[in-house]
KOLMI-654158 format. One record per residue (C-alpha): residue number from 0; chain; x, y, z. Coordinates in Angstrom, 3 decimals. Layout:
@nr: NUM kette: A east: X north: Y up: Z
...
END
This chain:
@nr: 0 kette: A east: -46.997 north: -56.295 up: -20.344
@nr: 1 kette: A east: -49.668 north: -55.410 up: -22.723
@nr: 2 kette: A east: -49.797 north: -57.933 up: -25.385
@nr: 3 kette: A east: -51.833 north: -59.110 up: -28.447
@nr: 4 kette: A east: -55.150 north: -57.064 up: -29.513
@nr: 5 kette: A east: -54.995 north: -54.943 up: -26.548
@nr: 6 kette: A east: -51.359 north: -53.824 up: -27.568
@nr: 7 kette: A east: -52.616 north: -53.263 up: -31.357
@nr: 8 kette: A east: -55.377 north: -51.178 up: -30.048
@nr: 9 kette: A east: -52.848 north: -48.661 up: -28.478
@nr: 10 kette: A east: -50.651 north: -48.230 up: -31.978
@nr: 11 kette: A east: -51.820 north: -45.274 up: -33.123
@nr: 12 kette: A east: -49.600 north: -42.265 up: -32.825
@nr: 13 kette: A east: -50.665 north: -39.148 up: -30.290
@nr: 14 kette: A east: -48.971 north: -35.850 up: -29.667
@nr: 15 kette: A east: -50.025 north: -36.371 up: -25.675
@nr: 16 kette: A east: -48.007 north: -39.758 up: -25.420
@nr: 17 kette: A east: -44.528 north: -40.758 up: -26.281
@nr: 18 kette: A east: -43.333 north: -42.155 up: -29.533
@nr: 19 kette: A east: -40.477 north: -44.085 up: -30.940
@nr: 20 kette: A east: -40.086 north: -41.698 up: -33.715
@nr: 21 kette: A east: -38.060 north: -43.906 up: -35.900
@nr: 22 kette: A east: -40.242 north: -46.664 up: -35.439
@nr: 23 kette: A east: -43.559 north: -44.649 up: -35.477
@nr: 24 kette: A east: -44.875 north: -46.932 up: -32.663
@nr: 25 kette: A east: -46.194 north: -46.001 up: -28.855
@nr: 26 kette: A east: -44.091 north: -47.379 up: -25.968
@nr: 27 kette: A east: -45.363 north: -49.908 up: -23.951
@nr: 28 kette: A east: -45.399 north: -47.368 up: -20.929
@nr: 29 kette: A east: -47.223 north: -44.549 up: -23.026
@nr: 30 kette: A east: -50.043 north: -47.393 up: -24.145
@nr: 31 kette: A east: -50.345 north: -48.295 up: -20.843
@nr: 32 kette: A east: -50.701 north: -44.870 up: -19.242
@nr: 33 kette: A east: -53.328 north: -44.128 up: -22.335
@nr: 34 kette: A east: -55.084 north: -47.485 up: -21.425
@nr: 35 kette: A east: -55.446 north: -46.221 up: -17.732
@nr: 36 kette: A east: -56.732 north: -42.870 up: -18.878
@nr: 37 kette: A east: -59.415 north: -44.669 up: -20.924
@nr: 38 kette: A east: -60.604 north: -47.029 up: -17.976
@nr: 39 kette: A east: -60.263 north: -43.964 up: -15.639
@nr: 40 kette: A east: -63.104 north: -42.276 up: -17.551
@nr: 41 kette: A east: -65.418 north: -45.564 up: -16.737
@nr: 42 kette: A east: -64.133 north: -45.426 up: -13.015
@nr: 43 kette: A east: -67.269 north: -43.632 up: -11.749
@nr: 44 kette: A east: -70.799 north: -45.160 up: -11.129
@nr: 45 kette: A east: -72.293 north: -41.919 up: -12.542
@nr: 46 kette: A east: -69.916 north: -41.931 up: -15.608
@nr: 47 kette: A east: -70.670 north: -45.480 up: -16.233
@nr: 48 kette: A east: -74.638 north: -44.508 up: -15.952
@nr: 49 kette: A east: -74.087 north: -41.649 up: -18.204
@nr: 50 kette: A east: -72.660 north: -43.743 up: -20.952
@nr: 51 kette: A east: -75.513 north: -46.503 up: -20.423
@nr: 52 kette: A east: -78.048 north: -43.605 up: -21.028
@nr: 53 kette: A east: -76.068 north: -42.497 up: -24.201
@nr: 54 kette: A east: -76.227 north: -45.635 up: -25.574
@nr: 55 kette: A east: -79.713 north: -45.571 up: -26.206
@nr: 56 kette: A east: -79.234 north: -42.161 up: -27.837
@nr: 57 kette: A east: -78.679 north: -38.526 up: -27.707
@nr: 58 kette: A east: -79.226 north: -36.668 up: -24.377
@nr: 59 kette: A east: -78.782 north: -32.974 up: -23.538
@nr: 60 kette: A east: -77.487 north: -32.140 up: -19.638
@nr: 61 kette: A east: -81.020 north: -31.674 up: -18.814
@nr: 62 kette: A east: -82.246 north: -34.675 up: -19.543
@nr: 63 kette: A east: -79.234 north: -36.673 up: -17.838
@nr: 64 kette: A east: -79.832 north: -34.717 up: -14.624
@nr: 65 kette: A east: -83.568 north: -35.749 up: -14.792
@nr: 66 kette: A east: -82.444 north: -39.296 up: -15.159
@nr: 67 kette: A east: -79.917 north: -39.577 up: -12.707
@nr: 68 kette: A east: -81.140 north: -37.370 up: -10.313
@nr: 69 kette: A east: -77.962 north: -35.473 up: -10.099
@nr: 70 kette: A east: -77.046 north: -31.580 up: -9.984
@nr: 71 kette: A east: -76.439 north: -30.119 up: -13.534
@nr: 72 kette: A east: -72.856 north: -29.394 up: -12.462
@nr: 73 kette: A east: -72.240 north: -32.704 up: -11.409
@nr: 74 kette: A east: -73.454 north: -34.024 up: -14.685
@nr: 75 kette: A east: -71.423 north: -31.198 up: -16.612
@nr: 76 kette: A east: -68.172 north: -32.504 up: -14.756
@nr: 77 kette: A east: -68.571 north: -36.169 up: -15.535
@nr: 78 kette: A east: -69.505 north: -35.179 up: -19.032
@nr: 79 kette: A east: -66.455 north: -33.159 up: -19.365
@nr: 80 kette: A east: -64.344 north: -36.117 up: -18.036
@nr: 81 kette: A east: -66.053 north: -38.252 up: -20.986
@nr: 82 kette: A east: -65.443 north: -35.690 up: -23.417
@nr: 83 kette: A east: -61.751 north: -35.277 up: -22.652
@nr: 84 kette: A east: -61.359 north: -39.208 up: -22.725
@nr: 85 kette: A east: -62.779 north: -39.412 up: -26.188
@nr: 86 kette: A east: -65.805 north: -41.367 up: -24.927
@nr: 87 kette: A east: -68.563 north: -38.957 up: -25.752
@nr: 88 kette: A east: -68.840 north: -35.741 up: -28.240
@nr: 89 kette: A east: -71.621 north: -33.186 up: -28.422
@nr: 90 kette: A east: -73.147 north: -30.910 up: -30.907
@nr: 91 kette: A east: -74.743 north: -27.501 up: -30.235
@nr: 92 kette: A east: -78.466 north: -27.374 up: -30.338
@nr: 93 kette: A east: -79.763 north: -23.810 up: -29.768
@nr: 94 kette: A east: -78.410 north: -22.793 up: -26.146
@nr: 95 kette: A east: -78.110 north: -26.388 up: -25.411
@nr: 96 kette: A east: -75.235 north: -29.447 up: -25.967
@nr: 97 kette: A east: -76.407 north: -32.710 up: -27.433
@nr: 98 kette: A east: -73.992 north: -35.419 up: -26.032
@nr: 99 kette: A east: -73.469 north: -38.673 up: -27.751
@nr: 100 kette: A east: -71.171 north: -41.465 up: -27.837
@nr: 101 kette: A east: -68.153 north: -40.833 up: -29.584
@nr: 102 kette: A east: -67.794 north: -44.620 up: -30.627
@nr: 103 kette: A east: -71.027 north: -46.437 up: -29.512
@nr: 104 kette: A east: -70.256 north: -49.936 up: -31.011
@nr: 105 kette: A east: -66.453 north: -50.119 up: -29.167
@nr: 106 kette: A east: -67.886 north: -48.640 up: -26.242
@nr: 107 kette: A east: -70.631 north: -51.280 up: -26.267
@nr: 108 kette: A east: -68.448 north: -53.983 up: -26.714
@nr: 109 kette: A east: -65.843 north: -53.034 up: -24.246
@nr: 110 kette: A east: -68.867 north: -52.773 up: -21.619
@nr: 111 kette: A east: -70.169 north: -56.118 up: -22.620
@nr: 112 kette: A east: -66.165 north: -57.701 up: -22.042
@nr: 113 kette: A east: -66.296 north: -55.853 up: -18.582
@nr: 114 kette: A east: -69.809 north: -57.355 up: -17.665
@nr: 115 kette: A east: -68.037 north: -60.668 up: -19.018
@nr: 116 kette: A east: -65.165 north: -60.559 up: -16.745
@nr: 117 kette: A east: -67.513 north: -59.426 up: -13.600
@nr: 118 kette: A east: -69.203 north: -62.465 up: -14.190
@nr: 119 kette: A east: -66.309 north: -64.440 up: -14.166
@nr: 120 kette: A east: -64.787 north: -63.026 up: -10.636
@nr: 121 kette: A east: -68.115 north: -62.921 up: -9.027
@nr: 122 kette: A east: -68.046 north: -61.305 up: -6.035
@nr: 123 kette: A east: -64.126 north: -60.613 up: -6.168
@nr: 124 kette: A east: -64.486 north: -57.076 up: -7.343
@nr: 125 kette: A east: -67.194 north: -56.014 up: -4.887
@nr: 126 kette: A east: -65.302 north: -57.214 up: -2.128
@nr: 127 kette: A east: -62.090 north: -56.035 up: -3.121
@nr: 128 kette: A east: -60.467 north: -54.397 up: 0.168
@nr: 129 kette: A east: -58.833 north: -51.547 up: -2.106
@nr: 130 kette: A east: -61.492 north: -50.526 up: -4.536
@nr: 131 kette: A east: -64.615 north: -52.486 up: -3.355
@nr: 132 kette: A east: -68.028 north: -51.237 up: -2.486
@nr: 133 kette: A east: -67.646 north: -50.279 up: 1.270
@nr: 134 kette: A east: -64.289 north: -48.566 up: 0.372
@nr: 135 kette: A east: -64.663 north: -44.956 up: 1.118
@nr: 136 kette: A east: -62.120 north: -42.506 up: -0.660
END
């Protein structure tokens, strides 16, 4: 059960998730689905690297492809996921799009909390038999 501050973070009404219309609240199941979708946006190493680069400031796709040594189509696909999740936003600049974090402070707080939790769990996450470093999809 999602409680406390985490639960209140998912209280807003959204058309894509079920709400209790009479009370104007999001159901626990809907809040958990929304949280899972958010964390899915961060679940790929390349997407996390993109977020790290964007924490330093705006980047064009071409800038990110150079920094990450990935194909333009791969970077664009990851940016589309981050955009769909509301993690990044963009603005047109000539023929290019310039990407930035949509909520930089909250995003960096989330990543800092993740680093803290990783520090507390030690090697447990990396050694996880289901999702650890040696597991292939």
